[in-house]
C-alpha positions, 0 to 999 in steps of 0.5 A: 126286894129289900136290897133293891129298895135300899139301893134306890134310896141310897141313889136318891140320897146321893142325887139330892146331896149333889143337887144341894151342893149346887145351891150352897152359899158362896164363900166370902172374900176379905181383903187385907193390907198393911193398914189392916195388919202390920204383919202384912208387907207394905207391897202385898195385899191378902185375898182371903177366901173362905167357903164354896167356889161358886159365883161370884168368886171370880168376879170378886177376885177380878175386882180386887185385882183391878183395884190393887194391881197398880198399888201392890207388887204381890198378892197372897191368896189365903184360902179355905174351901170345901170346893165347888164348881169347876167352871167357876174355878176355871174362871178364877184360875184364868184371873190368877194366871193373868195376875202372875204375869206381872205380880207375885202370887203366894197361896196359903192354907192355914192351920186347921183350914181345908182345901178340897176338890176344886180348891186345890187347882186354885191353890196350885196357881201360887208360885210359892205355895204354903200349907200348914202341916195341920191342914186337911186336903181332899182329892177326887175325880172330876164329877158332873151333876147328879153323879158320884162317878168321875168323868175321866176326860175332865179328871185328866184335864184337871190333872194337867193343872197339877202337872203344869204346877210342877206336882210330882208325876209319881204322886199323881200316879199314886193317887190316880186309882182313887180319882178313877172311882167314886170316893174322896182321898184325904191327906194332911199337909204333913202327908203331902210334904212327906210323900213328895207330892210337891203340892207344897213348896213350904210348910207351916209347922204345928207350933206357932210361937206367940209374943210374950205378953205379961199383964202388969202386976196387980196385988189385988189379983190372987191365984185362981 
């Protein structure tokens, strides 16, 4: 009886967790140009998305694309996300595919950022894909609401997005067993680069050099 009780409570907990995942706060979109940061090229606009992939992400991206498509030649997608809804991810991908027909698209996952679950197919839309070695990535089979068991048909459809982006078939086959069962497969940016996944076309090294800044000499300042 004790085993059955714990089995029931574990299942209930998972169902509640999945339900809560459907009610997460949406992420936020920050738009930056050369006027905001002089390190951004004048012909580029940065779309920085932080948070879950749920409505109104696609709507926000569509508005940004409409606003800048005539003024800029290149879009930079800077994303950090724990994942979210497949349907909303599909809508975002459709917008990015339209954008790529006329503009350059670079996707970036910065140092310390995470790209998990539905974030990865969106990241893969970049023709240039930059990921930090010190970033984290999570993959799992596509799942429906209230279950941790992957839907093989939906997972296969999702993996075709990987293939269309040029991800290594050998790498896909190596992680496929993890995507056929409940669970999460975690990697770092370094691992993705070194194991030949081809998810990343360029990496950001662990060390980020900063300009030398020396405060003016003040004789009143002593050792601290």
